[in-house]
C-alpha positions in Angstrom: 62.8 81.1 -173.8 65.6 79.5 -175.8 67.1 76.1 -175.0 70.6 74.7 -175.5 72.1 71.3 -175.5 74.5 70.5 -172.7 76.6 67.7 -171.3 77.5 67.3 -167.6 81.1 66.1 -166.9 83.6 66.0 -164.1 87.2 65.4 -163.2 87.6 63.9 -159.7 84.4 65.5 -158.7 85.2 69.0 -160.0 82.1 69.2 -162.2 81.2 71.3 -165.3 78.4 72.1 -167.7 79.7 71.6 -171.2 78.0 73.6 -174.0 79.0 73.1 -177.7 79.1 76.4 -179.6 81.5 75.7 -182.4 81.0 78.9 -184.4 80.8 81.2 -181.4 77.2 82.3 -181.9 76.1 81.9 -178.2 76.6 84.8 -175.8 76.1 83.8 -172.2 75.7 86.5 -169.6 77.3 86.0 -166.2 73.8 85.6 -164.7 72.9 82.9 -167.2 76.1 81.0 -166.4 75.4 81.3 -162.7 71.9 80.0 -163.2 73.1 77.0 -165.1 75.7 76.2 -162.4 73.2 76.7 -159.5 72.9 73.4 -157.6 69.4 74.1 -156.5 67.7 75.7 -159.5 70.0 74.8 -162.4 72.1 71.8 -163.6 74.7 72.3 -160.9 78.4 72.7 -161.5 81.6 74.3 -160.4 81.9 76.0 -163.8 81.0 76.0 -167.4 83.0 75.0 -170.5 82.0 76.5 -173.8 83.4 74.5 -176.7 84.1 77.0 -179.4 86.6 77.3 -182.3 89.5 79.6 -181.6 89.0 81.5 -184.9 85.5 82.5 -183.7 86.8 84.5 -180.7 88.9 87.6 -180.3 90.5 85.9 -177.3 91.3 82.9 -179.5 93.1 84.6 -182.3 96.6 83.7 -181.0 95.5 80.1 -180.3 94.2 79.8 -183.9 97.5 81.0 -185.3 99.3 78.5 -183.0 97.3 75.6 -184.4 94.8 75.2 -181.7 91.5 74.7 -183.5 89.4 74.7 -180.2 89.3 77.2 -177.4 88.2 76.4 -173.8 86.0 79.4 -172.8 85.9 78.6 -169.1 83.6 80.4 -166.7 83.4 80.0 -162.9 80.2 79.1 -161.2 79.4 82.8 -160.6 79.8 83.6 -164.3 83.2 85.2 -164.1 85.9 84.2 -166.7 89.0 82.3 -165.6 92.3 81.8 -167.2 92.6 78.1 -166.9 91.2 74.9 -165.3 93.2 71.8 -165.0 90.3 69.4 -164.5 88.1 71.3 -166.9 90.6 71.0 -169.8 90.7 67.2 -169.4 86.9 67.1 -169.5 87.0 69.4 -172.5 89.4 67.0 -174.3 87.1 64.0 -173.4 84.2 65.9 -174.9 86.0 66.7 -178.1 86.8 63.0 -178.6 83.3 61.7 -177.6 81.5 64.3 -179.8 83.7 63.4 -182.8 85.0 67.0 -183.1 88.6 65.7 -183.3 90.1 62.5 -184.9 89.6 59.5 -182.6 93.3 58.6 -183.2 94.7 62.0 -182.4 97.9 61.6 -180.4 97.6 65.0 -178.8 95.3 68.0 -178.7 96.3 71.7 -178.7 93.6 73.6 -176.9 93.5 77.4 -176.5 92.8 79.0 -173.1 93.1 82.4 -171.6 96.4 81.2 -170.2 97.7 80.2 -173.7 97.7 77.0 -175.7 97.9 73.8 -173.7 98.7 70.4 -175.0 96.6 67.4 -173.8 97.6 63.8 -174.3 96.0 60.5 -173.2 97.5 59.0 -170.0 97.1 55.7 -168.1 94.4 57.2 -165.9 92.7 59.5 -168.4 94.4 62.6 -169.8 97.5 64.6 -169.1 97.8 68.3 -169.7 101.0 70.3 -170.0 100.2 73.4 -168.0 103.4 75.1 -169.2 105.8 77.2 -167.3 105.2 77.9 -163.6 106.5 80.6 -161.3 106.6 81.4 -157.6 106.8 84.7 -155.8 109.3 85.3 -153.0 106.8 87.3 -150.8 104.5 85.3 -148.6 100.8 86.0 -148.4 99.2 85.9 -145.0 96.1 83.6 -145.0 93.3 83.6 -142.5 90.8 80.8 -142.6 87.9 79.8 -140.3 89.1 76.8 -138.3 92.7 78.0 -138.1 93.6 79.6 -134.8 96.1 82.0 -136.3 96.9 83.3 -139.7 99.4 81.2 -141.7 101.9 82.2 -144.4 100.9 81.2 -147.9 103.2 80.6 -150.9 102.0 82.2 -154.2 102.3 79.9 -157.2 101.2 80.8 -160.8 100.5 77.9 -163.2 98.6 80.1 -165.7 96.2 81.2 -162.9 97.0 82.4 -159.4 97.2 80.3 -156.3 98.3 80.6 -152.7 99.3 77.4 -151.0 99.3 77.0 -147.2 101.1 74.2 -145.3 99.2 72.7 -142.3 100.7 70.6 -139.5 98.2 67.7 -139.4 95.3 65.9 -140.9 93.2 67.2 -138.0 93.9 70.8 -139.0 93.0 70.0 -142.6 89.7 68.3 -141.6 88.9 71.2 -139.2 88.9 73.9 -141.8 85.6 75.6 -142.5 85.8 76.4 -146.2 82.2 77.5 -146.4 83.7 80.9 -145.6 86.2 82.4 -148.1 89.8 82.6 -146.7 91.2 86.1 -146.4 94.5 87.1 -148.1 96.9 89.8 -147.1 97.8 91.4 -149.3 94.9 90.6 -151.5 96.0 89.7 -155.1 94.5 92.1 -157.7 92.6 89.3 -159.5 92.1 87.1 -156.4 93.5 83.6 -156.1 92.6 80.0 -155.4 93.7 79.0 -151.9 95.0 75.5 -151.2 95.7 73.9 -147.8 98.1 70.9 -147.9 99.4 68.3 -145.5 102.5 66.2 -146.5 102.3 62.5 -146.0 104.6 60.8 -143.6 107.0 59.9 -145.1 106.7 62.6 -147.8 108.4 60.6 -150.5 107.1 57.0 -151.2 108.6 55.0 -154.0 110.2 58.1 -155.4 106.9 59.9 -155.5 105.9 62.9 -153.3 102.6 62.4 -151.6 100.3 65.1 -150.2 96.7 65.8 -149.3 94.9 69.0 -150.2 91.6 71.0 -149.8 90.9 74.0 -151.9 88.8 77.2 -152.0 88.3 78.3 -155.6 87.7 81.9 -156.4 84.3 82.5 -157.9 83.2 79.0 -156.7 83.9 78.1 -153.1 85.3 74.8 -151.8 85.4 72.1 -154.6 86.1 68.4 -154.5 89.1 69.0 -156.7 91.0 71.7 -158.5 93.5 70.6 -161.1 95.7 73.7 -161.3 95.4 73.8 -157.4 96.8 70.3 -157.3 99.7 71.3 -159.5 100.3 74.4 -157.5 100.3 72.5 -154.2 102.8 69.9 -155.4 105.0 72.7 -156.7 104.8 74.6 -153.4 105.8 71.5 -151.3 108.5 70.6 -153.8 109.8 74.2 -153.5 109.8 74.0 -149.7 111.5 70.6 -149.7 114.5 71.8 -151.7 116.8 70.3 -154.3 116.3 66.7 -153.3 112.5 66.8 -153.8 111.1 64.5 -156.5 109.6 65.6 -159.8 106.6 63.2 -159.5 103.8 63.8 -157.1 100.5 62.1 -156.1 97.9 64.5 -154.6 94.8 63.3 -152.8 91.8 65.5 -152.9 88.3 64.9 -151.6 87.3 63.8 -155.1 90.1 61.3 -155.7 93.7 61.5 -156.7 95.6 63.3 -159.4 99.2 63.0 -160.7 101.7 65.8 -161.2 105.0 65.7 -163.1 107.7 68.4 -163.5 109.7 68.2 -166.6 112.5 70.5 -168.0 112.3 71.9 -171.5 114.4 74.4 -173.3 112.3 77.3 -172.0 112.3 76.1 -168.4 110.3 73.8 -166.0 106.9 72.7 -167.1 104.3 71.2 -164.8 102.0 68.4 -166.1 98.7 67.3 -164.5 97.1 63.9 -165.1 93.8 62.3 -164.1 90.4 61.0 -165.1 87.7 62.9 -167.1 84.2 61.6 -167.1 81.1 62.6 -169.1 78.0 61.8 -167.0 74.9 62.7 -169.0 73.5 65.0 -171.7 70.3 66.9 -172.1 68.5 70.2 -173.0 68.2 73.2 -170.7 66.3 76.5 -170.9 68.4 79.6 -170.7 67.3 82.2 -168.2 66.7 85.8 -169.3 
């Protein structure tokens, strides 16, 4: 049975197994990823980050051309591949710095993902990632969740991966959700979606910053303490609902802490940026199943 070195990290409680595979020689089956992420028989995590050079992957060819040396091969806890992870990419950046894989004084990192190349910079509370252009759909998705008496309309938001955001009326509704059961979407998106439930603060805008609370069910994982792209999607949905006077800066409270969101306009349109902490907890060796 072979063993690999790993590091455990998290961003506001959204936790990951990080495995360095610079030259792309490690092939992890879905079952092996699921075993590593299992909270009873494995290390335990919401997902796995494989640290690999872009040029070593077919998926990373465009990233390599775009100047992104490193590619974040992100896998959900069930082993399935995902396009992006907002908390994961900050942990990934932290790992690159701590492992000496990038210059310690690098002003920014360009990291390849299945949702394109993302730029990560240091911020006051850790790292900030430009998630790029975002878009919303005009058609609502009907969302049914245990703990809600009736189905609610959800707003589709794409920030490189798909989300459906549902507004709730009160803190009690948010607390009463049972997210041990996967919410049902109608129509069901072809590739599934993360589902966020949000409650705006009262007042919504405080000191020029929008404030909301959120819980999330991540596809391929279940409820997590935090979801970076879900935080961005939630802020964007509430901003969309609030109209033209809504702020471009947001503070989002999740069970694992608090993350910041900014919306900035570039020549190609509106970009959404996510900021927050990234922590490496411990390192070790683990046997691979199979």
